[in-house]
N, C-alpha and C positions, 0 to 999 in steps of 0.2 A: 037671981042676980038682977039688979036693976040696971037702968041705962047708964047711970053715972059710973057705977062700978065697972061696967063693961068697957067704957071709954078709958078709964084709968088703967085697966089691965092692958088694953091695946097700946097705950102710950108707953107703959113700962116695958112691954115686949119689944116695941120698936126701939126704945132707948137702949135696951140690952143688945139687941141684934145689931144695931149700928155700931155700938162699942166693940162687939165681937168682930165685926167686919173690919173696923179700923185697926184693931190689935192684930188681926190676921194679916192685913196689908202691911203693917209695920214689920211683922216677922218676915214676911216675904222680901221686903226691901233690905232688911238686915242680912238675910241669907244671900240675896243677890249681891250685896256689897262684899260679903265674905268671898263669894265665888270670883268676883272681879278682882279682888285683892290677891287671891290665890293665883289666878291666871296671870295677873300683872307681874307677880313675883316670878312665876315660871318663865314668862317672856323675858324679864330682866336677866334671869340666870342664863337663858339661851343666848341673849345678846352678849353677855359677858363671855360665854364660851366661844361664840363666833368671833368675837374681837380677839380672844386669845389665839384661836386657830389662825386668824388672818395674820397676827403678829408672827406666829411660828412659820407660816408659809412665806412671809416676806423675808424672814431671817434665812430660811432654807434657800430661797431664790437668790438672795445676796451672796450666800456662801457658794452656791453652784456657779454663779457668775464669776466669782473670784477664782474658783478652781479652773473654770474654762479659760480664763485669761492666762493663768499660770501655764496651763497645758499648751495654749497657742504660743506662748513665749518660749516654751521648751522645744517646740518643733523647729528644726533648722530650716533656713530659707533655701539652701542649696545642698544637694546630696551628690557627692562625688562617687562615681562608679568607675571602677577600673576593671578592664577585661583581661583575662589571662591570655598568654601567648597562644595556647591551644584553641581558645575560643576565637581569637583573631584569625588563626589559620583556617578554622572551619568556616568562618564568615567570608574569608577571601575565596575559598573553594566554592562556596554557595553562590557568591557573586559571579564567579567565572561561569558556573553552570547556568545561572539564570541568564547571563548574556548569550550563551550558546542556545539555550531554549528560546530566547527572544528572537535570535536570528533565524532559527528553524521555523518558528511560528510565522514570522513575516515572509519567509521563503515559501512556506506551504500556502499562506494566504495569497501571495502573488501568483503561484501556480494555479490555485483554484480560480482566481479572477481571469487568468489567461484562458483556462479551460472553459470557463463560462462564456467568454467572448467568442471563442472558437465555435462552441456549440451553438450559440445564438446566430453567428454568421452562417454556419452550415445549415441550420434550419431555414433561415431566410433565403439563402441561395437555392436550397432544395425546393422550397415552395415556388420560387420564381421559375426554376427550370421545369417543374411539373406543370405549372400554369402555361408556360410557353409550349411545352410538348403537347399538351392537350389542345391548346389553341391551334397549333400547327396541324395536328391530326384532323381537327375539325375543318380547318381551311382546306386541306388537301381533299377531304371527303366531299366538301361542298363543290370544289372545282371539278372533281370527277363526275359528280351527279349533274352539274351544269353541262359538261361536255356530252354526256349520254343523252340528256334532254335535248340539247341543240341538234344532235344527230338523229332525233326522233326515235331514240331507243329507250328501253326501260329495263329495269332489273326485276326479275321474277324469281320466285322460289323454284327450286329444282323439281319438286313434286308437281307443281302446276305445269311446268314445261313437259314433263314426262306424260302427264295426263292428257295434255293437248296433242302430243305426238301420237299417243295411243288412239285418241278419238279421230285424228286425221287418217291414220292407217285404217281404222275400222270403217270410216266413211268411204275411202277409196276402194276398199274391198266390196263394200255394199254397192257402190256405183258400177263397179265392173260386173257384178252379178245381175244388177237391175238397171240396164242402160236406159230404158224408157222412163222409169221413175227418176233416174239420175238427171235426165234433161229437165224435167219439171222442177226438180230440186235446184238445179243450177240457175234456171230462170227466176225462181223465187229468191235465190240468194242474190242475184244481180239487182233485182228490184228492191230488195231490203237494204242492200249496201248503198244504192243510189239515193236514198232518202237523206 
């Protein structure tokens, strides 16, 4: 194959391949248009169905509104209720009992309030009396202690006084048995106490 034949062959191949691509593209456009047309028809049918449903809902709502208005008109504005004589007697007895219970309730409440005030007053007076009695005992005790102190006296425990008496008796017996040592002891005692 020479050069010219090769070039012609390439051109023919290009010509056929571009025609095939164009035809392929045209087929795709046609298919796409068909799909759009089908979906457009489906959407249109859906729109028509929705429109019909909306009309039905509006009709039902209008009908429901009319029925509601008729029902409201049929309800009476006033209802007259009459009680039987037995019911009236029972109500009167109940009213009398409720008045009695009310008086009892207020009476018990008043008694509770009075009891509360008496209890409060008793507690207050008891505290004051106790405070005064303690203060009085304390004052009396202080006065007695002052008098004892003013007289140069003191209060000692009984055990200490007994021990002191025992020691004094023991010292006196010792001094009687040991007169010489007793004189020395008495001189020491006088010197010690004179300090």
